[in-house]
C-alpha positions as CSV (number, residue, x, y, z in Angstrom):
1,X,0.0,0.0,0.0
2,X,2.9,2.4,0.9
3,X,4.7,1.7,-2.4
4,X,1.4,2.0,-4.3
5,X,0.9,5.5,-2.9
6,X,4.5,6.7,-3.3
7,X,4.8,5.4,-6.9
8,X,2.0,7.8,-7.8
9,X,4.4,10.7,-7.0
10,X,7.7,9.2,-8.1
11,X,8.7,6.8,-10.9
12,X,9.6,3.2,-10.1
13,X,13.0,3.9,-11.5
14,X,13.7,6.7,-9.0
15,X,12.3,4.7,-6.1
16,X,14.5,1.7,-7.1
17,X,17.6,4.0,-7.3
18,X,16.8,5.5,-3.8
19,X,16.3,2.1,-2.2
20,X,19.4,0.6,-3.9
21,X,17.6,-2.2,-5.6
22,X,16.6,-3.1,-9.2
23,X,13.2,-2.1,-10.7
24,X,12.3,-5.8,-10.7
25,X,12.8,-6.1,-7.0
26,X,10.8,-2.9,-6.3
27,X,8.0,-4.2,-8.6
28,X,7.9,-7.5,-6.6
29,X,7.7,-5.5,-3.4
30,X,4.9,-3.3,-4.8
31,X,2.7,-6.3,-5.8
32,X,3.6,-7.9,-2.4
33,X,5.3,-10.9,-3.8
34,X,8.1,-10.3,-1.4
35,X,8.3,-8.1,1.7
36,X,10.3,-4.8,1.4
37,X,13.5,-4.7,3.5
38,X,13.5,-2.3,6.4
39,X,16.7,-0.8,5.2
40,X,15.2,0.1,1.8
41,X,12.1,1.5,3.4
42,X,14.1,3.7,5.7
43,X,16.2,4.8,2.7
44,X,13.2,5.8,0.7
45,X,11.6,7.7,3.6
46,X,14.9,9.5,4.4
47,X,15.5,10.6,0.8
48,X,11.9,11.8,0.3
49,X,11.8,13.4,3.8
50,X,8.7,11.5,4.8
51,X,7.8,9.5,7.9
52,X,7.8,5.7,8.0
53,X,4.3,4.1,7.7
54,X,2.7,3.5,11.1
55,X,1.1,0.2,10.2
56,X,4.3,-1.7,9.2
57,X,5.2,-5.0,10.8
58,X,8.9,-5.6,11.3
59,X,10.1,-9.2,11.3
60,X,13.4,-10.4,12.7
61,X,16.3,-11.4,10.4
62,X,15.7,-14.8,8.7
63,X,12.2,-15.1,10.0
64,X,11.3,-17.2,7.0
65,X,14.0,-19.9,7.5
66,X,12.0,-22.1,9.8
67,X,8.9,-22.0,7.6
68,X,10.9,-22.6,4.4
69,X,13.0,-25.4,5.8
70,X,9.9,-27.2,7.1
71,X,8.2,-27.0,3.7
72,X,11.4,-28.1,2.0
73,X,11.7,-31.1,4.3
74,X,8.1,-32.1,3.8
75,X,8.6,-31.9,0.0
76,X,11.8,-34.0,0.1
77,X,10.2,-36.6,2.3
78,X,7.2,-37.0,0.0
79,X,9.5,-37.4,-3.0
80,X,12.2,-39.7,-1.5
81,X,10.6,-41.2,1.6
82,X,13.5,-39.9,3.8
83,X,15.4,-36.7,4.5
84,X,19.2,-36.5,4.2
85,X,19.9,-39.6,2.2
86,X,21.4,-42.8,3.7
87,X,21.6,-42.2,7.4
88,X,23.9,-45.2,8.2
89,X,26.4,-44.2,5.4
90,X,26.5,-40.6,6.6
91,X,27.3,-41.8,10.2
92,X,30.0,-44.1,8.9
93,X,31.7,-41.2,7.0
94,X,31.4,-38.9,10.0
95,X,33.2,-41.5,12.2
96,X,36.0,-41.8,9.7
97,X,36.4,-38.0,9.6
98,X,36.3,-37.8,13.4
99,X,38.9,-40.5,14.0
100,X,41.3,-39.2,11.3
101,X,40.9,-35.4,11.6
102,X,38.1,-34.0,13.8
103,X,39.2,-35.0,17.3
104,X,42.7,-33.6,16.6
105,X,41.4,-30.1,15.9
106,X,41.6,-27.4,18.6
107,X,38.2,-26.0,17.6
108,X,35.4,-28.4,16.5
109,X,31.6,-28.4,16.4
110,X,30.2,-27.6,19.8
111,X,33.1,-25.5,21.1
112,X,32.9,-21.7,21.5
113,X,35.4,-19.4,19.9
114,X,37.1,-17.0,22.2
115,X,36.1,-13.4,22.2
116,X,37.8,-10.4,23.8
117,X,35.5,-8.0,25.8
118,X,36.7,-4.4,26.0
119,X,36.4,-1.9,28.7
120,X,33.7,0.8,28.4
121,X,35.0,3.6,26.1
122,X,34.0,6.1,23.5
123,X,34.7,3.6,20.8
124,X,32.4,1.0,22.4
125,X,29.7,3.7,22.9
126,X,30.0,4.6,19.2
127,X,29.6,0.9,18.3
128,X,26.5,0.7,20.5
129,X,25.0,3.7,18.6
130,X,25.8,2.0,15.2
131,X,24.3,-1.3,16.4
132,X,21.1,0.4,17.7
133,X,20.9,2.3,14.4
134,X,21.1,-0.2,11.6
135,X,22.0,-3.3,13.6
136,X,20.3,-6.3,15.2
137,X,21.0,-8.9,17.9
138,X,19.8,-12.5,17.8
139,X,20.6,-15.3,20.3
140,X,24.0,-16.1,18.6
141,X,24.7,-13.3,16.2
142,X,25.0,-9.6,15.7
143,X,24.6,-7.9,12.3
144,X,24.8,-4.4,10.9
145,X,23.2,-3.7,7.5
146,X,24.4,-0.9,5.3
147,X,24.2,0.3,1.7
148,X,26.7,-1.5,-0.4
149,X,27.7,1.7,-2.4
150,X,26.7,4.8,-0.4
151,X,28.2,3.3,2.8
152,X,31.1,1.5,1.3
153,X,33.8,3.4,3.2
154,X,31.7,3.3,6.4
155,X,31.4,-0.5,6.1
156,X,35.2,-0.7,6.2
157,X,35.2,1.5,9.2
158,X,32.6,-0.5,11.1
159,X,34.4,-3.8,10.3
160,X,37.7,-2.3,11.6
161,X,35.9,-1.0,14.7
162,X,34.5,-4.4,15.6
163,X,37.9,-6.0,15.0
164,X,39.6,-3.5,17.4
165,X,36.9,-3.9,20.1
166,X,36.4,-7.6,20.1
167,X,39.5,-9.1,18.3
168,X,37.3,-10.9,15.8
169,X,37.0,-10.4,12.0
170,X,33.4,-10.0,10.9
171,X,31.9,-11.7,7.9
172,X,30.4,-9.6,5.0
173,X,27.3,-10.8,3.2
174,X,26.0,-9.2,0.0
175,X,22.4,-10.0,-0.8
176,X,21.8,-10.9,-4.4
177,X,19.6,-8.4,-6.2
178,X,19.9,-5.8,-3.4
179,X,22.4,-3.1,-2.9
180,X,23.0,-3.8,0.8
181,X,25.8,-5.5,2.8
182,X,25.5,-7.1,6.2
183,X,28.4,-7.1,8.6
184,X,28.0,-10.2,10.8
185,X,29.7,-11.7,13.9
186,X,28.5,-15.1,15.1
187,X,29.5,-15.4,18.8
188,X,27.1,-16.6,21.5
189,X,29.5,-15.2,24.2
190,X,29.5,-11.8,22.5
191,X,25.7,-11.7,22.5
192,X,25.6,-12.6,26.2
193,X,28.2,-9.9,27.0
194,X,26.3,-7.3,25.0
195,X,23.1,-8.3,27.0
196,X,25.1,-7.7,30.2
197,X,26.0,-4.1,29.3
198,X,22.4,-3.1,28.5
199,X,21.6,-4.3,25.0
200,X,18.6,-6.5,24.3
201,X,18.2,-9.5,21.9
202,X,15.3,-9.3,19.5
203,X,13.3,-6.5,17.9
204,X,14.4,-3.0,18.9
205,X,11.0,-1.5,17.9
206,X,8.8,-4.0,19.7
207,X,10.8,-3.8,22.9
208,X,11.3,0.0,22.5
209,X,14.9,-0.4,23.6
210,X,16.8,2.3,25.3
211,X,20.5,3.5,25.5
212,X,22.5,1.7,28.3
213,X,22.7,3.8,31.4
214,X,26.6,3.8,31.4
215,X,26.5,5.8,28.2
216,X,24.0,8.3,29.5
217,X,26.1,9.0,32.6
218,X,29.1,10.1,30.5
219,X,29.3,13.2,28.3
220,X,32.0,11.7,26.1
221,X,30.2,8.4,25.7
222,X,27.0,10.3,24.9
223,X,28.7,12.2,22.1
224,X,30.2,9.0,20.6
225,X,26.8,7.2,20.8
226,X,25.0,10.1,19.1
227,X,27.7,9.9,16.3
228,X,27.1,6.2,15.8
229,X,23.3,6.7,15.8
230,X,23.4,9.5,13.2
231,X,25.9,7.8,11.0
232,X,23.5,4.9,10.5
233,X,20.0,6.4,11.0
234,X,20.6,10.0,10.1
235,X,20.9,12.1,6.9
236,X,22.3,15.4,5.9
237,X,20.2,17.1,3.2
238,X,19.6,20.4,1.5
239,X,16.2,22.3,1.5
240,X,15.7,24.3,-1.6
241,X,13.3,27.3,-1.5
242,X,12.3,29.2,-4.7
243,X,11.8,32.9,-3.8
244,X,11.3,35.7,-6.4
245,X,12.8,33.8,-9.3
246,X,15.8,32.7,-7.2
247,X,16.5,29.4,-5.5
248,X,17.9,29.5,-2.0
249,X,19.3,26.6,0.0
250,X,19.4,25.7,3.7
251,X,21.2,22.6,5.1
252,X,19.4,20.3,7.5
253,X,20.1,17.2,9.5
254,X,17.5,14.6,10.3
255,X,17.6,11.5,12.6
256,X,14.9,8.9,12.4
257,X,14.3,5.9,14.7
258,X,11.2,3.9,15.6
259,X,12.3,3.5,19.2
260,X,11.0,6.4,21.3
261,X,13.6,6.0,24.1
262,X,16.4,6.2,21.6
263,X,14.8,9.3,20.0
264,X,14.5,10.8,23.5
265,X,18.2,10.1,24.3
266,X,19.3,11.7,21.0
267,X,17.2,14.9,21.5
268,X,18.2,15.2,25.2
269,X,21.8,14.6,24.4
270,X,21.8,17.4,21.8
271,X,20.0,19.7,24.3
272,X,22.7,19.1,26.9
273,X,25.4,19.9,24.4
274,X,23.9,23.3,23.6
275,X,21.9,22.4,20.4
276,X,18.3,23.3,19.7
277,X,16.8,20.2,18.0
278,X,13.2,20.1,16.9
279,X,10.8,17.2,16.7
280,X,8.1,17.9,14.1
281,X,7.1,14.2,13.6
282,X,6.9,11.4,16.1
283,X,9.9,9.5,14.9
284,X,12.2,12.2,13.6
285,X,14.6,14.8,15.2
286,X,15.9,17.8,13.1
287,X,18.7,20.3,13.3
288,X,18.0,23.3,11.0
289,X,20.3,26.1,12.1
290,X,23.4,26.3,10.0
291,X,25.6,27.4,12.9
292,X,24.5,24.4,14.9
293,X,25.1,22.0,12.1
294,X,28.6,23.4,11.8
295,X,29.0,22.9,15.5
296,X,27.7,19.3,15.3
297,X,30.4,18.4,12.8
298,X,33.0,20.2,14.9
299,X,32.3,18.7,18.4
300,X,30.6,15.4,17.6
301,X,31.7,14.7,14.0
302,X,31.0,11.7,11.8
303,X,32.8,8.5,10.9
304,X,30.6,8.1,7.8
305,X,32.3,9.7,4.7
306,X,28.9,9.9,3.0
307,X,27.7,12.6,5.5
308,X,31.1,14.3,5.5
309,X,31.0,14.7,1.6
310,X,27.5,16.1,1.6
311,X,28.4,18.5,4.4
312,X,31.5,19.7,2.6
313,X,29.8,20.0,-0.8
314,X,27.0,22.1,0.6
315,X,29.3,24.7,2.1
316,X,31.5,24.7,-1.0
317,X,28.6,25.2,-3.5
318,X,25.8,26.8,-1.5
319,X,23.8,29.7,-3.1
320,X,22.9,31.6,0.0
321,X,20.3,31.4,2.8
322,X,16.6,32.0,2.4
323,X,15.9,35.7,2.9
324,X,13.7,36.8,5.8
325,X,10.2,38.0,4.8
326,X,9.7,41.7,5.6
């Protein structure tokens, strides 16, 4: 329904370009053959400066695997009368592998890989902001989903940050037919440790997750967490205003999140740092004063080159502010 309404105002080609997918994928989403990804939906809403639909249902990552595997198993059983081939032959080959190779390995199935847990720091607070922005936590895995092209440099930064913090090398997964990349770490102990420092497993929106208290109690940690949140769920854009045959431009910053406690933290944190954010819609925070946007990039900064390039291009090519009406 959402895509049906938006496509009346914008062409499918433009919407596909904004969401980073092919026109074919967008068409499948529009006719509800497949569900639209949350990343693409957020991307469209950010670029068009509109709010997320209120009636959406957000599913956890890989929600369909259990359903699909069950149907596949039933189909195989109906066709062959068993699932997995010759069970006794498979057991025999496994015993051969175990006796010759498996039991001599330091790490085998069932063991847990070691993970380093860092002290609380600004780097960790920034990672928390990134994870609460475009990330997710399941029982055994953490993942952060970014745009394959727009966030290419930022993906490298996030991967390096995870490696520095936890001494593990994340895996990168690119989804076929979609311009997104997932940065994934599979560690049960890491998930448990993140739970212990205030992060929850499961849907951030359904649980209305909040920022851990240890971040709120530190000004430097708050700055770093705000940076991580904006780098993932924020955008820098330019408002254009035609006035008396001239076009004037104003820069703006927008942060959008469906968790109200996170929005409250973001707004309160900016207030405490001397900014004057506004909240015109339920799920979005704005900074509209040019001086304050300059101040944001000076004292909070960004680790996402996408935002930095837009910021620099605006001040290099801007055509003047909107004149005040007399």
